[in-house]
SELONU-587660 format. One line per field, with one value per residue (C-alpha): z, y, x; residue in three letters. Coordinates in Angstrom, 3 decimals. Each point is the difference from the previous one (the first is absolute). Layout:
BEGIN
up	(Z / ...)
north	(Y / ...)
east	(X / ...)
r	(ALA / ...)
//
This chain:
BEGIN
up	(132.620 / -1.519 / 0.773 / -0.425 / -3.848 / 0.064 / 1.239 / -2.483 / -2.789 / 0.409 / 0.462 / -3.011 / -2.028 / 2.124 / -1.474 / -3.832 / 0.633 / 1.229 / -3.118 / -2.406 / 1.910 / -0.937 / -3.396 / -0.662 / 1.910 / -2.465 / -2.712 / 0.682 / 0.731 / -3.761 / -1.262 / 1.526 / -1.407 / -3.358 / -0.026 / 1.182 / -3.258 / -2.112 / 0.693 / 0.023 / -3.547 / -1.306 / 1.682 / -2.211 / -3.031 / 0.142 / 0.406 / -3.069 / -1.801 / 0.664 / -1.166 / -3.216 / -0.851 / 0.666 / -1.787 / -3.357 / -0.001 / 0.385 / -3.081 / -1.737 / 0.868 / -1.394 / -3.195 / -0.473 / 0.730 / -2.706 / -2.581 / 0.894 / -1.133 / -2.677 / -1.137 / 0.677 / -2.261 / -2.840 / -0.104 / 0.259 / -2.552 / -1.811 / 0.747 / -1.501 / -3.319 / -0.356 / 0.513 / -2.418 / -2.905 / 0.335 / -0.890 / -2.502 / -1.656 / -0.145 / -1.121 / -2.312 / -1.396 / 0.087 / -2.285 / -2.160 / -0.111 / -1.017 / -2.464 / -1.468 / 0.119 / -1.515 / -3.259 / -1.077 / 0.584 / -2.393 / -2.344 / 0.307 / -1.256 / -2.320 / -1.599 / 0.225 / -1.489 / -2.914 / -0.926 / 0.431 / -2.464 / -2.385 / -0.189 / -0.404 / -2.831 / -2.028 / -2.111 / 1.130 / 3.833 / 0.689 / -1.510 / 2.645 / 2.822 / -0.202 / -0.435 / 3.217 / 2.157 / -1.229 / 1.625 / 3.458 / 1.344 / 2.564 / -1.822 / 0.361 / -2.970 / 0.712 / -1.664 / -2.551 / -0.678 / -3.386 / -1.224 / 0.719 / -2.860 / 0.687 / -1.154 / -2.721 / -2.109 / -2.109 / 3.673 / 0.772 / 3.060 / 1.252 / -0.419 / 1.803 / 2.636 / 0.370 / -0.784 / 3.037 / 2.188 / -0.824 / 1.048 / 2.985 / 0.718 / -1.086 / 2.459 / 3.129 / -0.411 / -0.718 / 3.481 / 1.707)
north	(-18.837 / 2.375 / 2.984 / -1.649 / -0.859 / 3.400 / 1.017 / -1.919 / 0.972 / 3.759 / -0.867 / -2.036 / 3.450 / 1.964 / -1.520 / 0.092 / 3.604 / 0.906 / -2.021 / 2.121 / 3.321 / -1.313 / -0.858 / 3.382 / 1.981 / -2.137 / 0.876 / 3.758 / 0.073 / -1.601 / 2.481 / 2.566 / -1.357 / -0.284 / 3.800 / 1.096 / -2.392 / 1.637 / 3.577 / -0.717 / -1.528 / 2.502 / 2.843 / -1.836 / -0.403 / 4.165 / 0.178 / -2.265 / 1.681 / 3.556 / -1.477 / -1.094 / 3.361 / 1.942 / -2.890 / 0.316 / 3.730 / 0.201 / -2.252 / 2.226 / 3.212 / -2.144 / -0.437 / 3.379 / 1.484 / -2.326 / 0.527 / 3.916 / -0.400 / -2.245 / 2.925 / 2.771 / -1.735 / -0.449 / 3.582 / 0.748 / -2.222 / 1.762 / 3.136 / -0.590 / -1.716 / 3.229 / 1.804 / -2.121 / 0.448 / 3.627 / 0.129 / -2.621 / 2.111 / 2.747 / -1.519 / -0.740 / 3.124 / 1.529 / -2.597 / 0.427 / 3.525 / -0.717 / -2.081 / 2.461 / 2.874 / -3.200 / -0.534 / 3.590 / 0.251 / -3.104 / 1.409 / 3.177 / -2.008 / -1.705 / 3.045 / 1.554 / -3.227 / -0.171 / 3.443 / -0.231 / -3.180 / 2.057 / 3.403 / -2.263 / -2.192 / 2.468 / 2.762 / 2.751 / -0.460 / 4.144 / 0.417 / -3.105 / 1.297 / 3.355 / -2.282 / -1.559 / 2.742 / 2.720 / -2.829 / 0.727 / 3.218 / 0.192 / 0.457 / 2.914 / 0.639 / -0.563 / 1.191 / -2.510 / -1.141 / -1.207 / 3.558 / 0.897 / 1.092 / -1.314 / -3.308 / -1.196 / -2.039 / -1.931 / -1.041 / -3.288 / -0.786 / 3.696 / -0.552 / -3.457 / 1.632 / 2.937 / -2.305 / -2.484 / 3.324 / 0.938 / -3.608 / 0.364 / 2.975 / -1.485 / -3.044 / 2.347 / 2.150 / -3.258 / -1.783 / 3.345)
east	(94.292 / -2.866 / 2.293 / 3.473 / -1.614 / -1.219 / 3.795 / 1.129 / -1.960 / 0.248 / 4.125 / 0.406 / -2.465 / 1.996 / 2.957 / -1.174 / -1.035 / 3.900 / 1.212 / -2.384 / 1.172 / 3.247 / -0.003 / -2.175 / 2.519 / 2.887 / -2.260 / -0.532 / 3.942 / 0.848 / -2.794 / 2.077 / 3.606 / -2.058 / -1.319 / 3.257 / 1.711 / -2.870 / 1.118 / 3.744 / -0.852 / -1.962 / 2.273 / 2.737 / -2.263 / -0.780 / 4.353 / 0.372 / -2.569 / 1.309 / 3.706 / -1.525 / -1.407 / 2.969 / 1.943 / -2.332 / -0.005 / 3.463 / 0.238 / -2.751 / 1.701 / 3.586 / -2.133 / -1.646 / 3.739 / 1.586 / -3.355 / 1.021 / 3.652 / -0.874 / -2.032 / 2.308 / 2.734 / -2.407 / -0.521 / 2.775 / 1.272 / -3.125 / 1.502 / 3.271 / -1.357 / -2.354 / 3.347 / 1.706 / -3.018 / 0.144 / 3.373 / 0.016 / -2.642 / 2.079 / 3.034 / -1.957 / -1.628 / 3.662 / 0.833 / -2.560 / 1.018 / 3.433 / -1.308 / -2.188 / 3.119 / 2.100 / -2.565 / -0.227 / 3.862 / 0.270 / -2.468 / 1.692 / 3.403 / -1.317 / -1.414 / 3.267 / 1.481 / -2.372 / 0.547 / 4.235 / -0.497 / -2.257 / 2.397 / 3.279 / -1.602 / -1.115 / 1.814 / -2.357 / 0.520 / -0.556 / -3.162 / -0.981 / 1.514 / -1.986 / -2.736 / 0.450 / 1.009 / -2.801 / -1.840 / 1.172 / -1.375 / 2.168 / 2.636 / 2.799 / 2.496 / 3.353 / 3.141 / 0.736 / -3.553 / -0.992 / -0.665 / 2.845 / 1.730 / 3.705 / -0.932 / 2.179 / -2.369 / 2.957 / 1.372 / -1.710 / 1.971 / -0.686 / -3.330 / -0.619 / 1.905 / -2.478 / -2.897 / 0.867 / 0.552 / -3.341 / -1.172 / 1.335 / -1.777 / -3.284 / 0.603 / 0.843 / -2.711 / -2.425 / 1.371 / -0.862)
r	(MET / ASP / LYS / GLU / THR / GLU / LEU / LEU / SER / ILE / SER / THR / LYS / ASN / GLU / GLU / LEU / ASN / SER / LYS / ILE / GLY / GLN / GLN / LEU / GLU / LEU / ALA / MET / GLU / PHE / LYS / LYS / LEU / GLU / ALA / ASP / LEU / ALA / GLU / SER / LYS / ALA / ASN / LEU / THR / ALA / LYS / GLU / ILE / LYS / LEU / GLN / SER / VAL / CYS / ARG / ALA / ARG / ASP / LEU / LYS / LYS / LEU / ASP / ASN / LEU / THR / LYS / ALA / ALA / GLU / LYS / ARG / SER / GLU / ARG / ALA / ALA / LEU / LEU / THR / GLU / GLN / LEU / GLU / SER / SER / ARG / ALA / ALA / ILE / LYS / GLU / MET / GLU / ALA / GLU / LEU / ARG / ARG / ILE / LYS / VAL / GLN / SER / GLU / GLN / TRP / ARG / LYS / VAL / ALA / GLU / ALA / ALA / THR / ALA / ILE / LEU / SER / THR / GLY / ASN / SER / ARG / LYS / GLN / MET / ASP / GLN / ILE / ILE / SER / PHE / ASP / THR / ASN / ARG / ASN / PRO / MET / PRO / GLY / SER / LEU / ASN / SER / GLU / ASP / ILE / ASP / ASP / ASP / SER / PRO / LYS / LYS / LYS / ASN / GLY / ASN / MET / LEU / LYS / LYS / ILE / GLY / VAL / LEU / TRP / LYS / LYS / GLY / GLN / LYS)
//
């Protein structure tokens, strides 16, 4: 019996060891399966990270493109506004020059009107007209001027007609 018990005890130990070896083989296979799952998960995670980076990069590029387009539009708008400002300034300068010309011309007209009023309201219009004409340095003596001898001092109608002609001449000279 000794041998039988010993055999039995070895046999039980053998079964226990076989059972432990089987469990270790199962654990090793499960470990390999888990390692494979882990490697697959890492690969999936890496692929998803790459995809996420490309999506983020595409989003950033789109934002950059939108910002670039907005900056170009603002730049074009600024250029347009600058051009409009320059044309407005040029128009203002032209208007100011025209206003100065109109002021000078209206001042000349006012002086002519005052002279005409003074001449027509007083009796010695010939003397005053000679004074006004003497101030005109670019004067070209015209036939029929006040100094001509053919004015009839007795005819006021003829005098007024001649005075109006002289005022017209002065007026035309003032506009040049």
